[in-house]
C-alpha positions as CSV (number, residue, x, y, z in Angstrom):
1,X,-19.4,-0.3,-9.7
2,X,-16.9,0.6,-12.4
3,X,-17.3,4.3,-11.7
4,X,-16.8,4.0,-7.9
5,X,-14.0,6.1,-6.4
6,X,-11.9,3.0,-5.6
7,X,-12.2,1.6,-9.2
8,X,-11.4,4.9,-10.8
9,X,-8.5,5.4,-8.3
10,X,-7.1,2.0,-9.1
11,X,-7.3,2.7,-12.8
12,X,-5.6,6.1,-12.3
13,X,-2.9,4.4,-10.2
14,X,-2.3,1.7,-12.9
15,X,-2.0,4.4,-15.6
16,X,0.5,6.4,-13.5
17,X,2.5,3.3,-12.7
18,X,2.5,2.2,-16.4
19,X,3.8,5.6,-17.4
20,X,6.5,5.4,-14.7
21,X,7.6,2.0,-16.0
22,X,7.9,3.4,-19.5
23,X,9.8,6.4,-18.2
24,X,12.2,4.2,-16.3
25,X,12.8,2.2,-19.4
26,X,13.5,5.4,-21.4
27,X,15.9,6.6,-18.7
28,X,17.9,3.3,-18.7
29,X,18.0,3.3,-22.5
30,X,19.6,6.7,-22.4
31,X,22.1,6.0,-19.6
32,X,25.0,6.7,-21.9
33,X,23.5,9.6,-23.9
34,X,25.5,12.8,-23.2
35,X,23.2,15.5,-21.9
36,X,20.2,13.3,-21.3
37,X,18.3,14.3,-18.2
38,X,16.4,11.5,-16.4
39,X,12.6,11.9,-15.9
40,X,10.4,11.2,-13.0
41,X,6.7,10.5,-12.9
42,X,4.6,11.8,-10.1
43,X,0.9,11.0,-9.5
44,X,0.5,9.9,-5.9
45,X,-0.2,13.3,-4.4
46,X,-2.7,14.1,-7.1
47,X,-4.3,10.7,-6.7
48,X,-4.6,11.1,-2.9
49,X,-6.2,14.5,-3.4
50,X,-8.6,13.1,-6.0
51,X,-9.7,10.4,-3.6
52,X,-10.2,12.9,-0.8
53,X,-12.4,15.0,-3.2
54,X,-14.4,11.9,-4.1
55,X,-13.5,11.4,-7.7
56,X,-10.4,9.2,-7.8
57,X,-9.5,10.4,-11.2
58,X,-5.9,11.8,-11.4
59,X,-3.3,12.3,-14.1
60,X,0.4,11.8,-13.8
61,X,3.0,14.4,-14.5
62,X,6.5,13.9,-15.9
63,X,9.3,16.2,-14.7
64,X,13.1,16.3,-15.0
65,X,15.0,14.4,-12.3
66,X,16.9,16.6,-9.9
67,X,19.7,14.0,-9.5
68,X,23.2,15.4,-9.9
69,X,24.7,15.3,-13.4
70,X,27.9,13.6,-14.5
71,X,30.6,15.3,-16.5
72,X,28.8,14.5,-19.7
73,X,25.6,16.2,-18.5
74,X,23.7,12.9,-18.0
75,X,22.1,12.3,-14.7
76,X,20.7,8.8,-15.0
77,X,21.6,6.7,-11.9
78,X,21.3,3.0,-12.7
79,X,21.0,2.0,-9.0
80,X,18.1,4.5,-8.5
81,X,16.4,3.4,-11.7
82,X,16.6,-0.3,-10.7
83,X,15.3,0.3,-7.2
84,X,12.4,2.5,-8.6
85,X,11.6,-0.1,-11.2
86,X,11.3,-2.9,-8.5
87,X,9.1,-0.6,-6.4
88,X,6.9,0.3,-9.3
89,X,6.5,-3.3,-10.4
90,X,5.4,-4.3,-6.9
91,X,2.9,-1.4,-6.7
92,X,1.6,-2.3,-10.1
93,X,1.1,-6.0,-9.0
94,X,-0.7,-4.8,-5.9
95,X,-3.0,-2.6,-7.8
96,X,-3.9,-5.2,-10.4
97,X,-4.6,-7.7,-7.6
98,X,-6.9,-5.2,-5.9
99,X,-8.7,-4.6,-9.2
100,X,-8.9,-8.4,-9.8
101,X,-10.5,-8.8,-6.4
102,X,-13.1,-6.2,-7.3
103,X,-13.9,-8.2,-10.5
104,X,-13.9,-11.5,-8.6
105,X,-16.5,-10.1,-6.2
106,X,-18.6,-8.9,-9.1
107,X,-18.4,-12.3,-10.8
108,X,-19.5,-14.1,-7.6
109,X,-22.4,-11.7,-7.2
110,X,-23.5,-12.3,-10.8
111,X,-23.4,-16.1,-10.3
112,X,-25.5,-16.0,-7.2
113,X,-28.2,-13.7,-8.7
């Protein structure tokens, strides 16, 4: 049950989303740091590939954002970070609800046994 493709994929997604949340926080914290280059976390393509291959285990990668830079060399865009943060939080909530449903089903099965 805990090593099913869906459970492993949900855990991989939660790990990737948590890393994205930390990265967004780091970007926002450095919004006024000259020369700071925002970072982006990618894991969705690797996760989809892992699910197709039957494992569900995928890691996230962090890369520099390709957003245009300001005169001070910083490229953090507060509007983009805020939107990405809301999207990430909603995805995280959805994944935790899906995982919770899996555990609820398991609890029900254990009670009726």
